[in-house]
mmCIF file as gemmi writes it, N, C-alpha and C atoms, coordinates in Angstrom:
data_model
loop_
_atom_site.group_PDB
_atom_site.id
_atom_site.type_symbol
_atom_site.label_atom_id
_atom_site.label_alt_id
_atom_site.label_comp_id
_atom_site.label_asym_id
_atom_site.label_entity_id
_atom_site.label_seq_id
_atom_site.pdbx_PDB_ins_code
_atom_site.Cartn_x
_atom_site.Cartn_y
_atom_site.Cartn_z
_atom_site.occupancy
_atom_site.B_iso_or_equiv
_atom_site.pdbx_formal_charge
_atom_site.auth_seq_id
_atom_site.auth_asym_id
_atom_site.pdbx_PDB_model_num
ATOM 1 N N . MET Axp A 1 ? 58.584 128.991 94.442 1 0 ? 1 A 1
ATOM 2 C CA . MET Axp A 1 ? 58.395 127.504 95.082 1 0 ? 1 A 1
ATOM 3 C C . MET Axp A 1 ? 57.903 126.578 93.43 1 0 ? 1 A 1
ATOM 4 N N . ASP Axp A 2 ? 58.716 125.434 93.31 1 0 ? 2 A 1
ATOM 5 C CA . ASP Axp A 2 ? 58.382 124.716 92.337 1 0 ? 2 A 1
ATOM 6 C C . ASP Axp A 2 ? 57.007 123.686 92.39 1 0 ? 2 A 1
ATOM 7 N N . SER Axp A 3 ? 56.795 123.176 91.493 1 0 ? 3 A 1
ATOM 8 C CA . SER Axp A 3 ? 55.587 122.463 91.555 1 0 ? 3 A 1
ATOM 9 C C . SER Axp A 3 ? 55.418 121.255 92.638 1 0 ? 3 A 1
ATOM 10 N N . GLU Axp A 4 ? 56.811 120.272 92.642 1 0 ? 4 A 1
ATOM 11 C CA . GLU Axp A 4 ? 56.852 119.502 93.549 1 0 ? 4 A 1
ATOM 12 C C . GLU Axp A 4 ? 56.923 119.582 94.976 1 0 ? 4 A 1
ATOM 13 N N . THR Axp A 5 ? 57.671 120.761 95.36 1 0 ? 5 A 1
ATOM 14 C CA . THR Axp A 5 ? 57.329 121.59 96.787 1 0 ? 5 A 1
ATOM 15 C C . THR Axp A 5 ? 56.286 121.887 97.044 1 0 ? 5 A 1
ATOM 16 N N . GLN Axp A 6 ? 55.252 122.422 96.109 1 0 ? 6 A 1
ATOM 17 C CA . GLN Axp A 6 ? 53.899 122.61 96.382 1 0 ? 6 A 1
ATOM 18 C C . GLN Axp A 6 ? 52.935 121.737 96.771 1 0 ? 6 A 1
ATOM 19 N N . MET Axp A 7 ? 53.364 120.524 95.81 1 0 ? 7 A 1
ATOM 20 C CA . MET Axp A 7 ? 52.397 119.333 96.162 1 0 ? 7 A 1
ATOM 21 C C . MET Axp A 7 ? 53.063 118.851 97.524 1 0 ? 7 A 1
ATOM 22 N N . VAL Axp A 8 ? 54.174 118.539 97.887 1 0 ? 8 A 1
ATOM 23 C CA . VAL Axp A 8 ? 54.508 118.254 99.352 1 0 ? 8 A 1
ATOM 24 C C . VAL Axp A 8 ? 53.983 119.055 100.211 1 0 ? 8 A 1
ATOM 25 N N . ILE Axp A 9 ? 53.845 120.234 100.279 1 0 ? 9 A 1
ATOM 26 C CA . ILE Axp A 9 ? 53.559 121.245 101.275 1 0 ? 9 A 1
ATOM 27 C C . ILE Axp A 9 ? 51.746 121.216 101.317 1 0 ? 9 A 1
ATOM 28 N N . SER Axp A 10 ? 51.278 120.615 100.16 1 0 ? 10 A 1
ATOM 29 C CA . SER Axp A 10 ? 49.566 120.799 100.101 1 0 ? 10 A 1
ATOM 30 C C . SER Axp A 10 ? 49.421 119.265 100.681 1 0 ? 10 A 1
ATOM 31 N N . ALA Axp A 11 ? 50.505 118.11 100.601 1 0 ? 11 A 1
ATOM 32 C CA . ALA Axp A 11 ? 49.948 117.073 101.144 1 0 ? 11 A 1
ATOM 33 C C . ALA Axp A 11 ? 50.207 117.319 103.002 1 0 ? 11 A 1
ATOM 34 N N . LEU Axp A 12 ? 51.157 117.966 103.338 1 0 ? 12 A 1
ATOM 35 C CA . LEU Axp A 12 ? 51.362 118.094 104.79 1 0 ? 12 A 1
ATOM 36 C C . LEU Axp A 12 ? 50.476 118.688 105.155 1 0 ? 12 A 1
ATOM 37 N N . ASN Axp A 13 ? 49.612 119.954 104.567 1 0 ? 13 A 1
ATOM 38 C CA . ASN Axp A 13 ? 48.773 120.474 105.225 1 0 ? 13 A 1
ATOM 39 C C . ASN Axp A 13 ? 47.295 119.824 105.064 1 0 ? 13 A 1
ATOM 40 N N . GLU Axp A 14 ? 47.133 118.412 104.283 1 0 ? 14 A 1
ATOM 41 C CA . GLU Axp A 14 ? 46.01 117.938 104.358 1 0 ? 14 A 1
ATOM 42 C C . GLU Axp A 14 ? 45.198 117.99 105.877 1 0 ? 14 A 1
ATOM 43 N N . THR Axp A 15 ? 43.856 118.257 105.542 1 0 ? 15 A 1
ATOM 44 C CA . THR Axp A 15 ? 43.097 118.328 107.015 1 0 ? 15 A 1
ATOM 45 C C . THR Axp A 15 ? 42.972 116.726 107.846 1 0 ? 15 A 1
ATOM 46 N N . LYS Axp A 16 ? 43.017 115.919 106.634 1 0 ? 16 A 1
ATOM 47 C CA . LYS Axp A 16 ? 42.35 114.597 107.148 1 0 ? 16 A 1
ATOM 48 C C . LYS Axp A 16 ? 44.032 113.977 108.105 1 0 ? 16 A 1
ATOM 49 N N . TYR Axp A 17 ? 45.044 114.344 107.9 1 0 ? 17 A 1
ATOM 50 C CA . TYR Axp A 17 ? 46.119 114.147 108.566 1 0 ? 17 A 1
ATOM 51 C C . TYR Axp A 17 ? 46.88 115.021 109.361 1 0 ? 17 A 1
ATOM 52 N N . LYS Axp A 18 ? 47.288 114.669 110.649 1 0 ? 18 A 1
ATOM 53 C CA . LYS Axp A 18 ? 47.971 115.545 111.738 1 0 ? 18 A 1
ATOM 54 C C . LYS Axp A 18 ? 49.282 115.651 111.316 1 0 ? 18 A 1
ATOM 55 N N . TRP Axp A 19 ? 50.26 114.514 111.085 1 0 ? 19 A 1
ATOM 56 C CA . TRP Axp A 19 ? 51.528 114.225 110.875 1 0 ? 19 A 1
ATOM 57 C C . TRP Axp A 19 ? 51.633 113.43 109.626 1 0 ? 19 A 1
ATOM 58 N N . ARG Axp A 20 ? 52.622 113.437 108.416 1 0 ? 20 A 1
ATOM 59 C CA . ARG Axp A 20 ? 52.638 112.467 107.432 1 0 ? 20 A 1
ATOM 60 C C . ARG Axp A 20 ? 53.841 111.743 107.284 1 0 ? 20 A 1
ATOM 61 N N . THR Axp A 21 ? 54.009 110.746 106.952 1 0 ? 21 A 1
ATOM 62 C CA . THR Axp A 21 ? 55.165 110.099 106.698 1 0 ? 21 A 1
ATOM 63 C C . THR Axp A 21 ? 55.511 110.56 104.987 1 0 ? 21 A 1
ATOM 64 N N . ILE Axp A 22 ? 57.007 110.307 104.724 1 0 ? 22 A 1
ATOM 65 C CA . ILE Axp A 22 ? 57.614 110.476 103.752 1 0 ? 22 A 1
ATOM 66 C C . ILE Axp A 22 ? 56.957 109.458 102.684 1 0 ? 22 A 1
ATOM 67 N N . SER Axp A 23 ? 56.645 108.369 102.909 1 0 ? 23 A 1
ATOM 68 C CA . SER Axp A 23 ? 56.069 107.39 102.473 1 0 ? 23 A 1
ATOM 69 C C . SER Axp A 23 ? 54.488 107.796 101.765 1 0 ? 23 A 1
ATOM 70 N N . GLY Axp A 24 ? 53.704 108.239 102.631 1 0 ? 24 A 1
ATOM 71 C CA . GLY Axp A 24 ? 52.322 108.554 102.593 1 0 ? 24 A 1
ATOM 72 C C . GLY Axp A 24 ? 52.141 110.05 101.775 1 0 ? 24 A 1
ATOM 73 N N . ILE Axp A 25 ? 53.211 110.675 101.874 1 0 ? 25 A 1
ATOM 74 C CA . ILE Axp A 25 ? 53.577 112.207 100.766 1 0 ? 25 A 1
ATOM 75 C C . ILE Axp A 25 ? 53.934 111.555 99.512 1 0 ? 25 A 1
ATOM 76 N N . SER Axp A 26 ? 54.93 110.704 99.497 1 0 ? 26 A 1
ATOM 77 C CA . SER Axp A 26 ? 55.11 109.994 98.043 1 0 ? 26 A 1
ATOM 78 C C . SER Axp A 26 ? 53.881 109.29 97.488 1 0 ? 26 A 1
ATOM 79 N N . ARG Axp A 27 ? 52.913 108.788 97.965 1 0 ? 27 A 1
ATOM 80 C CA . ARG Axp A 27 ? 51.931 107.911 97.458 1 0 ? 27 A 1
ATOM 81 C C . ARG Axp A 27 ? 50.831 108.753 97.101 1 0 ? 27 A 1
ATOM 82 N N . GLU Axp A 28 ? 50.723 109.905 97.932 1 0 ? 28 A 1
ATOM 83 C CA . GLU Axp A 28 ? 49.839 111.067 97.704 1 0 ? 28 A 1
ATOM 84 C C . GLU Axp A 28 ? 49.984 112.098 96.422 1 0 ? 28 A 1
ATOM 85 N N . THR Axp A 29 ? 51.3 112.094 96.302 1 0 ? 29 A 1
ATOM 86 C CA . THR Axp A 29 ? 51.52 113.074 95.402 1 0 ? 29 A 1
ATOM 87 C C . THR Axp A 29 ? 52.507 112.803 93.886 1 0 ? 29 A 1
ATOM 88 N N . GLY Axp A 30 ? 53.085 111.274 94.322 1 0 ? 30 A 1
ATOM 89 C CA . GLY Axp A 30 ? 53.797 110.707 93.023 1 0 ? 30 A 1
ATOM 90 C C . GLY Axp A 30 ? 55.12 111.332 92.926 1 0 ? 30 A 1
ATOM 91 N N . VAL Axp A 31 ? 55.491 112.048 94.096 1 0 ? 31 A 1
ATOM 92 C CA . VAL Axp A 31 ? 57.243 112.612 94.145 1 0 ? 31 A 1
ATOM 93 C C . VAL Axp A 31 ? 57.759 111.25 94.436 1 0 ? 31 A 1
ATOM 94 N N . SER Axp A 32 ? 58.822 110.98 94.53 1 0 ? 32 A 1
ATOM 95 C CA . SER Axp A 32 ? 59.884 110.172 94.854 1 0 ? 32 A 1
ATOM 96 C C . SER Axp A 32 ? 60.464 110.699 96.26 1 0 ? 32 A 1
ATOM 97 N N . GLY Axp A 33 ? 60.521 109.789 97.16 1 0 ? 33 A 1
ATOM 98 C CA . GLY Axp A 33 ? 60.649 109.496 98.517 1 0 ? 33 A 1
ATOM 99 C C . GLY Axp A 33 ? 62.449 110.613 98.669 1 0 ? 33 A 1
ATOM 100 N N . GLU Axp A 34 ? 63.248 110.318 97.708 1 0 ? 34 A 1
ATOM 101 C CA . GLU Axp A 34 ? 64.234 111.11 97.884 1 0 ? 34 A 1
ATOM 102 C C . GLU Axp A 34 ? 64.43 112.435 97.702 1 0 ? 34 A 1
ATOM 103 N N . LYS Axp A 35 ? 63.26 112.925 96.688 1 0 ? 35 A 1
ATOM 104 C CA . LYS Axp A 35 ? 63.117 114.249 96.331 1 0 ? 35 A 1
ATOM 105 C C . LYS Axp A 35 ? 62.259 114.907 97.335 1 0 ? 35 A 1
ATOM 106 N N . ILE Axp A 36 ? 61.183 113.927 97.987 1 0 ? 36 A 1
ATOM 107 C CA . ILE Axp A 36 ? 60.586 114.706 99.299 1 0 ? 36 A 1
ATOM 108 C C . ILE Axp A 36 ? 61.564 115.178 100.526 1 0 ? 36 A 1
ATOM 109 N N . GLU Axp A 37 ? 62.504 114.088 100.803 1 0 ? 37 A 1
ATOM 110 C CA . GLU Axp A 37 ? 63.383 114.322 101.686 1 0 ? 37 A 1
ATOM 111 C C . GLU Axp A 37 ? 64.215 115.464 101.508 1 0 ? 37 A 1
ATOM 112 N N . GLU Axp A 38 ? 64.409 115.771 100.487 1 0 ? 38 A 1
ATOM 113 C CA . GLU Axp A 38 ? 65.723 116.873 100 1 0 ? 38 A 1
ATOM 114 C C . GLU Axp A 38 ? 64.473 118.301 99.873 1 0 ? 38 A 1
ATOM 115 N N . ILE Axp A 39 ? 63.11 117.87 99.655 1 0 ? 39 A 1
ATOM 116 C CA . ILE Axp A 39 ? 62.452 119.332 99.885 1 0 ? 39 A 1
ATOM 117 C C . ILE Axp A 39 ? 62.174 119.377 101.301 1 0 ? 39 A 1
ATOM 118 N N . ILE Axp A 40 ? 62.229 118.565 102.102 1 0 ? 40 A 1
ATOM 119 C CA . ILE Axp A 40 ? 61.675 118.882 103.549 1 0 ? 40 A 1
ATOM 120 C C . ILE Axp A 40 ? 63.203 119.304 104.368 1 0 ? 40 A 1
ATOM 121 N N . THR Axp A 41 ? 64.343 119.142 103.629 1 0 ? 41 A 1
ATOM 122 C CA . THR Axp A 41 ? 65.737 119.557 104.1 1 0 ? 41 A 1
ATOM 123 C C . THR Axp A 41 ? 65.998 121.056 103.872 1 0 ? 41 A 1
ATOM 124 N N . ASN Axp A 42 ? 65.343 121.372 102.267 1 0 ? 42 A 1
ATOM 125 C CA . ASN Axp A 42 ? 65.494 122.867 101.64 1 0 ? 42 A 1
ATOM 126 C C . ASN Axp A 42 ? 64.374 123.491 102.147 1 0 ? 42 A 1
ATOM 127 N N . ASN Axp A 43 ? 63.251 123.045 102.995 1 0 ? 43 A 1
ATOM 128 C CA . ASN Axp A 43 ? 62.007 123.859 103.597 1 0 ? 43 A 1
ATOM 129 C C . ASN Axp A 43 ? 62.132 123.681 105.017 1 0 ? 43 A 1
ATOM 130 N N . SER Axp A 44 ? 63.128 123.762 105.76 1 0 ? 44 A 1
ATOM 131 C CA . SER Axp A 44 ? 63.003 123.382 107.261 1 0 ? 44 A 1
ATOM 132 C C . SER Axp A 44 ? 62.46 124.494 107.885 1 0 ? 44 A 1
ATOM 133 N N . ASP Axp A 45 ? 62.498 125.573 107.036 1 0 ? 45 A 1
ATOM 134 C CA . ASP Axp A 45 ? 61.557 126.924 107.909 1 0 ? 45 A 1
ATOM 135 C C . ASP Axp A 45 ? 60.152 126.522 107.718 1 0 ? 45 A 1
ATOM 136 N N . GLN Axp A 46 ? 59.464 125.799 106.936 1 0 ? 46 A 1
ATOM 137 C CA . GLN Axp A 46 ? 58.104 125.683 106.762 1 0 ? 46 A 1
ATOM 138 C C . GLN Axp A 46 ? 57.847 124.292 107.334 1 0 ? 46 A 1
ATOM 139 N N . ILE Axp A 47 ? 58.475 123.424 107.617 1 0 ? 47 A 1
ATOM 140 C CA . ILE Axp A 47 ? 58.244 121.812 107.611 1 0 ? 47 A 1
ATOM 141 C C . ILE Axp A 47 ? 58.868 121.328 109.102 1 0 ? 47 A 1
ATOM 142 N N . VAL Axp A 48 ? 58.237 120.723 109.896 1 0 ? 48 A 1
ATOM 143 C CA . VAL Axp A 48 ? 59.108 120.538 111.044 1 0 ? 48 A 1
ATOM 144 C C . VAL Axp A 48 ? 58.773 118.646 111.221 1 0 ? 48 A 1
ATOM 145 N N . GLN Axp A 49 ? 59.419 118.41 111.769 1 0 ? 49 A 1
ATOM 146 C CA . GLN Axp A 49 ? 59.848 116.814 112.084 1 0 ? 49 A 1
ATOM 147 C C . GLN Axp A 49 ? 59.464 116.662 113.282 1 0 ? 49 A 1
ATOM 148 N N . SER Axp A 50 ? 58.169 115.397 113.849 1 0 ? 50 A 1
ATOM 149 C CA . SER Axp A 50 ? 57.803 115.218 114.966 1 0 ? 50 A 1
ATOM 150 C C . SER Axp A 50 ? 59.051 114.244 115.978 1 0 ? 50 A 1
ATOM 151 N N . SER Axp A 51 ? 59.245 114.633 117.414 1 0 ? 51 A 1
ATOM 152 C CA . SER Axp A 51 ? 59.798 113.939 118.01 1 0 ? 51 A 1
ATOM 153 C C . SER Axp A 51 ? 59.166 112.405 118.023 1 0 ? 51 A 1
ATOM 154 N N . ALA Axp A 52 ? 58.386 112.035 117.558 1 0 ? 52 A 1
ATOM 155 C CA . ALA Axp A 52 ? 57.738 110.686 117.968 1 0 ? 52 A 1
ATOM 156 C C . ALA Axp A 52 ? 57.816 110.272 116.132 1 0 ? 52 A 1
ATOM 157 N N . LEU Axp A 53 ? 57.974 108.797 116.263 1 0 ? 53 A 1
ATOM 158 C CA . LEU Axp A 53 ? 58.02 107.951 115.315 1 0 ? 53 A 1
ATOM 159 C C . LEU Axp A 53 ? 56.916 106.771 114.792 1 0 ? 53 A 1
ATOM 160 N N . THR Axp A 54 ? 56.294 106.739 113.84 1 0 ? 54 A 1
ATOM 161 C CA . THR Axp A 54 ? 55.531 105.726 113.332 1 0 ? 54 A 1
ATOM 162 C C . THR Axp A 54 ? 55.691 104.515 114.207 1 0 ? 54 A 1
ATOM 163 N N . PRO Axp A 55 ? 55.116 103.33 114.392 1 0 ? 55 A 1
ATOM 164 C CA . PRO Axp A 55 ? 55.468 102.25 114.865 1 0 ? 55 A 1
ATOM 165 C C . PRO Axp A 55 ? 56.062 101.053 114.238 1 0 ? 55 A 1
ATOM 166 N N . LYS Axp A 56 ? 56.444 101.808 112.785 1 0 ? 56 A 1
ATOM 167 C CA . LYS Axp A 56 ? 57.316 101.136 111.908 1 0 ? 56 A 1
ATOM 168 C C . LYS Axp A 56 ? 58.724 101.9 111.673 1 0 ? 56 A 1
ATOM 169 N N . GLY Axp A 57 ? 58.646 102.804 112.415 1 0 ? 57 A 1
ATOM 170 C CA . GLY Axp A 57 ? 60.137 103.864 112.865 1 0 ? 57 A 1
ATOM 171 C C . GLY Axp A 57 ? 60.171 104.907 111.838 1 0 ? 57 A 1
ATOM 172 N N . GLU Axp A 58 ? 59.183 105.043 111.335 1 0 ? 58 A 1
ATOM 173 C CA . GLU Axp A 58 ? 59.108 106.368 110.423 1 0 ? 58 A 1
ATOM 174 C C . GLU Axp A 58 ? 58.736 107.474 110.853 1 0 ? 58 A 1
ATOM 175 N N . ALA Axp A 59 ? 59.724 108.56 110.425 1 0 ? 59 A 1
ATOM 176 C CA . ALA Axp A 59 ? 59.721 109.649 110.868 1 0 ? 59 A 1
ATOM 177 C C . ALA Axp A 59 ? 58.32 110.509 110.56 1 0 ? 59 A 1
ATOM 178 N N . LEU Axp A 60 ? 57.942 111.334 110.828 1 0 ? 60 A 1
ATOM 179 C CA . LEU Axp A 60 ? 56.667 112.152 110.712 1 0 ? 60 A 1
ATOM 180 C C . LEU Axp A 60 ? 56.803 113.656 110.743 1 0 ? 60 A 1
ATOM 181 N N . TYR Axp A 61 ? 56.267 114.35 109.734 1 0 ? 61 A 1
ATOM 182 C CA . TYR Axp A 61 ? 56.64 115.794 109.21 1 0 ? 61 A 1
ATOM 183 C C . TYR Axp A 61 ? 54.788 116.346 109.099 1 0 ? 61 A 1
ATOM 184 N N . THR Axp A 62 ? 54.885 117.61 109.303 1 0 ? 62 A 1
ATOM 185 C CA . THR Axp A 62 ? 54.192 118.565 109.051 1 0 ? 62 A 1
ATOM 186 C C . THR Axp A 62 ? 54.307 119.956 108.981 1 0 ? 62 A 1
ATOM 187 N N . THR Axp A 63 ? 53.618 121.029 108.902 1 0 ? 63 A 1
ATOM 188 C CA . THR Axp A 63 ? 54.311 122.142 108.297 1 0 ? 63 A 1
ATOM 189 C C . THR Axp A 63 ? 54.205 123.019 109.753 1 0 ? 63 A 1
ATOM 190 N N . ARG Axp A 64 ? 55.015 123.732 109.805 1 0 ? 64 A 1
ATOM 191 C CA . ARG Axp A 64 ? 54.823 124.982 110.893 1 0 ? 64 A 1
ATOM 192 C C . ARG Axp A 64 ? 53.531 125.616 111.065 1 0 ? 64 A 1
ATOM 193 N N . GLU Axp A 65 ? 53.172 126.06 110.196 1 0 ? 65 A 1
ATOM 194 C CA . GLU Axp A 65 ? 51.891 126.751 110.334 1 0 ? 65 A 1
ATOM 195 C C . GLU Axp A 65 ? 50.661 125.964 110.887 1 0 ? 65 A 1
ATOM 196 N N . LYS Axp A 66 ? 50.398 124.502 110.24 1 0 ? 66 A 1
ATOM 197 C CA . LYS Axp A 66 ? 49.862 123.45 110.497 1 0 ? 66 A 1
ATOM 198 C C . LYS Axp A 66 ? 49.911 123.206 112.319 1 0 ? 66 A 1
ATOM 199 N N . HIS Axp A 67 ? 51.285 123.143 112.486 1 0 ? 67 A 1
ATOM 200 C CA . HIS Axp A 67 ? 51.689 122.635 113.864 1 0 ? 67 A 1
ATOM 201 C C . HIS Axp A 67 ? 51.005 123.519 114.843 1 0 ? 67 A 1
ATOM 202 N N . HIS Axp A 68 ? 51.52 124.936 114.311 1 0 ? 68 A 1
ATOM 203 C CA . HIS Axp A 68 ? 51.062 126.203 115.157 1 0 ? 68 A 1
ATOM 204 C C . HIS Axp A 68 ? 49.955 126.172 115.552 1 0 ? 68 A 1
ATOM 205 N N . LYS Axp A 69 ? 49.143 126.17 114.403 1 0 ? 69 A 1
ATOM 206 C CA . LYS Axp A 69 ? 47.185 126.303 114.575 1 0 ? 69 A 1
ATOM 207 C C . LYS Axp A 69 ? 46.882 125.037 115.713 1 0 ? 69 A 1
ATOM 208 N N . GLU Axp A 70 ? 47.05 124.021 115.542 1 0 ? 70 A 1
ATOM 209 C CA . GLU Axp A 70 ? 46.826 122.68 116.051 1 0 ? 70 A 1
ATOM 210 C C . GLU Axp A 70 ? 47.372 122.072 117.472 1 0 ? 70 A 1
ATOM 211 N N . THR Axp A 71 ? 48.222 123.171 117.775 1 0 ? 71 A 1
ATOM 212 C CA . THR Axp A 71 ? 49.385 122.494 118.867 1 0 ? 71 A 1
ATOM 213 C C . THR Axp A 71 ? 49.037 123.597 119.972 1 0 ? 71 A 1
ATOM 214 N N . SER Axp A 72 ? 48.685 123.482 121.539 1 0 ? 72 A 1
ATOM 215 C CA . SER Axp A 72 ? 48.558 124.284 122.578 1 0 ? 72 A 1
ATOM 216 C C . SER Axp A 72 ? 49.637 124.983 122.616 1 0 ? 72 A 1
ATOM 217 N N . THR Axp A 73 ? 49.612 126.071 123.338 1 0 ? 73 A 1
ATOM 218 C CA . THR Axp A 73 ? 50.837 126.895 123.599 1 0 ? 73 A 1
ATOM 219 C C . THR Axp A 73 ? 51.868 125.967 124.646 1 0 ? 73 A 1
ATOM 220 N N . TRP Axp A 74 ? 51.269 125.505 125.568 1 0 ? 74 A 1
ATOM 221 C CA . TRP Axp A 74 ? 51.982 124.745 126.486 1 0 ? 74 A 1
ATOM 222 C C . TRP Axp A 74 ? 52.47 123.772 126.088 1 0 ? 74 A 1
ATOM 223 N N . SER Axp A 75 ? 52.157 123.061 125.052 1 0 ? 75 A 1
ATOM 224 C CA . SER Axp A 75 ? 52.714 121.7 124.143 1 0 ? 75 A 1
ATOM 225 C C . SER Axp A 75 ? 54.063 122.341 123.456 1 0 ? 75 A 1
ATOM 226 N N . ARG Axp A 76 ? 53.406 123.365 122.65 1 0 ? 76 A 1
ATOM 227 C CA . ARG Axp A 76 ? 54.693 124.145 121.987 1 0 ? 76 A 1
ATOM 228 C C . ARG Axp A 76 ? 55.757 124.4 123.023 1 0 ? 76 A 1
ATOM 229 N N . ILE Axp A 77 ? 55.819 124.919 123.972 1 0 ? 77 A 1
ATOM 230 C CA . ILE Axp A 77 ? 56.858 125.19 125.21 1 0 ? 77 A 1
ATOM 231 C C . ILE Axp A 77 ? 57.804 124.065 125.29 1 0 ? 77 A 1
ATOM 232 N N . GLY Axp A 78 ? 56.702 122.799 125.858 1 0 ? 78 A 1
ATOM 233 C CA . GLY Axp A 78 ? 57.606 121.825 126.213 1 0 ? 78 A 1
ATOM 234 C C . GLY Axp A 78 ? 58.294 121.222 124.995 1 0 ? 78 A 1
ATOM 235 N N . LEU Axp A 79 ? 57.786 121.102 123.716 1 0 ? 79 A 1
ATOM 236 C CA . LEU Axp A 79 ? 58.532 120.596 122.654 1 0 ? 79 A 1
ATOM 237 C C . LEU Axp A 79 ? 59.588 121.693 122.451 1 0 ? 79 A 1
ATOM 238 N N . ALA Axp A 80 ? 59.629 122.651 122.62 1 0 ? 80 A 1
ATOM 239 C CA . ALA Axp A 80 ? 60.8 123.874 122.511 1 0 ? 80 A 1
ATOM 240 C C . ALA Axp A 80 ? 62.152 123.408 123.622 1 0 ? 80 A 1
ATOM 241 N N . ILE Axp A 81 ? 61.49 123.056 124.756 1 0 ? 81 A 1
ATOM 242 C CA . ILE Axp A 81 ? 62.715 122.565 125.777 1 0 ? 81 A 1
ATOM 243 C C . ILE Axp A 81 ? 63.385 121.174 125.489 1 0 ? 81 A 1
ATOM 244 N N . ARG Axp A 82 ? 62.358 120.318 125.006 1 0 ? 82 A 1
ATOM 245 C CA . ARG Axp A 82 ? 62.546 119.137 124.673 1 0 ? 82 A 1
ATOM 246 C C . ARG Axp A 82 ? 63.674 119.135 123.299 1 0 ? 82 A 1
ATOM 247 N N . ASN Axp A 83 ? 63.403 119.908 122.538 1 0 ? 83 A 1
ATOM 248 C CA . ASN Axp A 83 ? 64.301 119.94 121.606 1 0 ? 83 A 1
ATOM 249 C C . ASN Axp A 83 ? 65.526 120.514 121.855 1 0 ? 83 A 1
ATOM 250 N N . ARG Axp A 84 ? 65.612 121.47 122.706 1 0 ? 84 A 1
ATOM 251 C CA . ARG Axp A 84 ? 66.849 122.079 123.23 1 0 ? 84 A 1
ATOM 252 C C . ARG Axp A 84 ? 67.722 121.166 123.612 1 0 ? 84 A 1
ATOM 253 N N . ALA Axp A 85 ? 67.216 120.558 124.646 1 0 ? 85 A 1
ATOM 254 C CA . ALA Axp A 85 ? 67.567 119.59 125.875 1 0 ? 85 A 1
ATOM 255 C C . ALA Axp A 85 ? 68.22 118.353 125.087 1 0 ? 85 A 1
ATOM 256 N N . GLY Axp A 86 ? 67.642 118.025 123.922 1 0 ? 86 A 1
ATOM 257 C CA . GLY Axp A 86 ? 68.023 116.801 123.166 1 0 ? 86 A 1
ATOM 258 C C . GLY Axp A 86 ? 69.298 116.919 122.451 1 0 ? 86 A 1
């Protein structure tokens, strides 16, 4: 894993945030938004996108590991059903 990918994963795992925007990750890491989008796409096995958006319409992301730890089993089942139905 390259250093930019490690920085993005670390930013996503930051405990003070449940979900992160690309712009927030970029401010924290100094990695460009375009590169972060590429990292998210190339690491979809580790990174998940929320079904919700920020009030400004930005996508929200976190790691699968963090999401699994912070989300109840019933919430994960509901999300899985919504993802398959959408």
